[in-house]
N, C-alpha and C positions, 0 to 999 in steps of 0.2 A: 795958941797951941803951947803946951806945957813943954819945956825943953828936954826934960827927962824922957817924956813919951816920945818926942821927936828923936832922941838919940836912940832909943830901943826900937823904934820902927826902921830907922836907918841900919841898925845892927842886923835886925831881921832880914831887911832886904838884901844886905850883903851876904847873909847866909843863904838865902834863896840864889842869889846869883852865883855862889860857889857851887851849889848843887846843880844848877844849869850847866856850869863850865865842866863839873864832873861828868854829866851825861853826854857832853860832847867830846871829852878828852879821853875817857877811859876806853879800853879797847874790848874788854869782855863785857857781855851782859850781867854777870855777877857784881863786877865793880860799879856798874852804872846804877843796879838797883841798890847796892850799899850807899852810893853817893846820895841819890834821891830819898831814900828810905831813913837816913840819919839826919840830914840837913833839913828835910822840909818840916818835921815836927818842931824842930827847934826854931827855925825861921818864924813859923806861925806862932808859936808861943811868944816869941819876943814881939812880934807885930800886935799880936792880941793885947799883950801887957802895956805896950804903948800906947794903944788905941784906948786901952781900959782907962787909962790916967785922964783922958780927956772926954770920955763919953758918960761918966757917971757909974753909979752902982748898978742900975738895972742892965745897962749895955754890958758892964763888967761881968755880971753874973751870966749873961749868954755867952759870953766870949770864953768864960771859964768852962761852961758846959761843953762848948765846940771843942776846947782844947783837950779836955779829957777824952771826949769821944775819939778825937784824932789820935792821942797817945794810945788808946786801948786798941783801936781797930788796925792803924798803919802798920804795926808788926805783923799781924796776921795776913794782911793783903800782900806785904812785900814777901813774907815766907811763901804764900801760894804762888806768886810770880816766880820766884826762885825754882820752885819745885817744878812748875809747869815749864820752864825754860830748860831745867834740866833734864826732863823727860823728852823734849822735843828737839834738842839740839844734839848734834853728833858730839861725842865725848872726847875729842881730839886734844883737847886743852887741859884734860884732866889725867894726871899719872895714875891714880888709883881712885876709883869710884867706890866711895864708902857707902852709897846708898843702895848698890846692888842687892847685898846681903839683906838689908832691912826691907826692901821693897819685895824681895822674894819670900821672906818671912811672913810679911802682911799678907801677900797673895795666898800663901799656904794657909793661914789662918781663916780668910775669907772662904776659901774652898771647904775647909773642915766645917765652918759654921754652916755654909749652905747645904753641905751633905747632911748635917745632923738637923737641921729643919727639914729637909726632904724626907728623913726617915720617921718623922713623927707622924 
């Protein structure tokens, strides 16, 4: 095994461990999502880079595709989890809810669009 690859895989494993500890230690769901959402792609890319040094060009290309897919899709997934959690939990932990106005505006726009399509 390549020593550089081994060090990268150990670093990636430590990042994953830190993300897991963040999931256990943080008190709000928002902080938990933030911990998992930030550390998991970094840990995956470090582990993939370490593995790529050992498996050759074909495997490295596949790991690159998987890394790009993760970096592109993970922020959207974490955002949707944030939004679902925000909508379904009581807002006791938020002093000012900035999303109330934005969601009311979006609901009004949807109502206007539905009314306009029914008039046609």
